[in-house]
Each structure stands twice: as structure tokens, then as C-alpha cells.
C-alpha positions as CSV (number, residue, x, y, z in Angstrom):
1,M,-15.1,9.3,-5.2
2,I,-11.5,8.5,-4.8
3,T,-10.2,5.2,-6.0
4,P,-6.9,3.0,-5.5
5,A,-5.9,4.3,-8.8
6,N,-6.1,7.8,-7.7
7,L,-4.2,7.2,-4.6
8,L,-1.4,5.6,-6.6
9,D,-1.2,8.6,-8.9
10,L,-0.8,10.8,-5.9
11,A,2.0,8.1,-4.6
12,I,3.9,8.6,-7.9
13,R,3.9,12.2,-8.0
14,L,4.8,12.6,-4.2
15,A,7.8,10.0,-4.9
16,A,9.1,12.4,-7.7
17,E,9.6,15.0,-5.0
18,S,12.9,15.8,-3.2
19,D,11.9,16.1,0.3
20,E,11.6,13.2,2.6
21,A,8.0,14.0,3.9
22,S,6.8,13.7,0.2
23,R,8.5,10.3,-0.1
24,R,7.3,9.2,3.2
25,C,3.8,10.0,2.1
26,A,4.1,8.3,-1.3
27,A,5.3,5.0,0.4
28,S,1.9,5.3,2.8
29,R,-0.2,6.3,-0.4
30,A,1.0,3.3,-2.3
31,Y,0.1,0.9,0.4
32,F,-3.4,2.4,1.0
33,A,-3.8,2.3,-2.7
34,V,-3.1,-1.6,-2.9
35,F,-4.9,-2.3,0.6
36,S,-8.2,-0.7,-0.9
37,H,-7.9,-2.1,-4.2
38,L,-7.4,-6.0,-2.9
39,A,-10.1,-5.3,-0.1
40,A,-12.5,-4.2,-2.8
41,A,-11.5,-7.3,-4.6
42,A,-12.0,-9.6,-1.6
43,A,-15.5,-8.1,-1.0
44,G,-16.7,-10.7,-3.8
45,T,-15.6,-13.6,-1.3
46,G,-17.4,-12.0,1.5
47,F,-14.5,-10.0,3.1
48,R,-15.7,-6.6,4.6
49,L,-13.7,-3.8,6.2
50,T,-14.5,-3.1,9.9
51,G,-12.6,-0.2,10.4
52,S,-10.4,-1.7,13.0
53,A,-6.7,-2.1,12.8
54,R,-7.1,-5.9,12.4
55,D,-8.5,-5.3,8.9
56,H,-5.0,-5.4,7.5
57,L,-4.3,-8.8,8.9
58,R,-7.8,-9.9,8.1
59,L,-7.4,-9.2,4.6
60,R,-3.9,-10.7,4.2
61,E,-5.8,-13.7,5.7
62,A,-8.5,-13.4,3.1
63,L,-5.9,-13.2,0.5
64,G,-4.3,-16.6,1.9
65,T,-1.3,-15.4,4.0
66,S,1.3,-17.3,1.8
67,S,0.0,-16.1,-1.3
68,E,2.3,-13.7,-3.6
69,L,-0.4,-10.7,-3.1
70,S,-0.4,-11.4,0.7
71,D,3.2,-11.2,0.6
72,Y,3.5,-8.0,-1.6
73,L,0.7,-6.4,0.8
74,E,2.8,-7.2,3.9
75,Q,5.9,-5.9,2.1
76,L,4.0,-2.5,1.7
77,R,2.7,-2.4,5.1
78,K,5.9,-2.5,6.6
79,L,7.4,0.2,4.1
80,R,4.3,2.1,5.2
81,N,4.8,1.7,9.0
82,Q,8.5,2.8,8.4
83,A,7.3,5.9,6.6
84,D,4.5,6.7,9.2
85,Y,6.0,5.7,12.3
86,D,10.1,5.6,12.2
87,L,10.7,9.3,11.8
88,A,14.0,9.3,13.2
89,S,15.7,7.4,10.6
90,D,16.0,8.3,6.8
91,F,13.5,7.6,4.2
92,P,15.4,7.4,0.9
93,G,13.7,7.7,-2.5
94,R,14.4,4.2,-3.6
95,L,12.0,3.1,-0.8
96,A,9.3,5.2,-2.0
97,D,10.1,4.1,-5.6
98,H,10.0,0.8,-4.7
99,A,6.5,1.2,-3.0
100,C,5.1,2.8,-6.0
101,A,6.7,0.1,-8.4
102,A,4.9,-2.6,-6.3
103,A,1.8,-1.0,-5.9
104,T,1.7,-0.2,-9.8
105,E,2.4,-4.0,-10.5
106,I,-0.4,-5.2,-7.9
107,L,-2.9,-2.9,-9.5
108,R,-1.8,-3.8,-12.9
109,R,-2.0,-7.4,-12.7
110,R,-5.2,-7.6,-10.4
111,P,-8.5,-6.0,-12.0
């Protein structure tokens, strides 16, 4: 079984690569590491994934949309969207590094 920590480890390895595709994948995996981690934590409050795109917003709502964790999750989601959908613009290494650093902090702070 894969864990959020496994996803984050992969993201960190990908961020260290020099090609843009790896950097984009790093940001995407960092987001999903945090999303999976926080969804598992929120399950204790009754949150359940439905498999729909709305799960991303629902998780933010479960965390409290004005909470620091919710804000981090939203920042990472925006980076992930840029990495996955905005292929016409450059995705510099600093963005992948930022995504990995933020994800590392969240996983470290919230067991």
C-alpha cells in the first residue's frame, strides 16, 4: 500500500531532476501527498472521499476554509493545477521545491 510519505519521497526525488516534466510531476505528487494525508486525518471527523472533483473543496471545508492547513492545501492545489494543466508556461524548479517543502512541513506537523 502506498502512503502519503511515499508520494512525498517520490516528489522530492522528482524535484531534484533537471527536466521540466519531472518538476511538474513533483508538484503534483507533493499536492496529492498532502491531500491524502489530510483526508486520512479528517476521516476521524467523518470526512469521506467520494471520488469526485468536489472532494478537494470538501476537504478544505472539513479543515475549515480559513485554517492554515486549508490555505496550504489550496496553495499546493494551485501549484498542482499549474503543473498539470498550464503546459504552455515554464515550470521552474523553485516551484517544485516550494511544493515539496510545503508538503514536508505539513506532513511533519500533522501526524
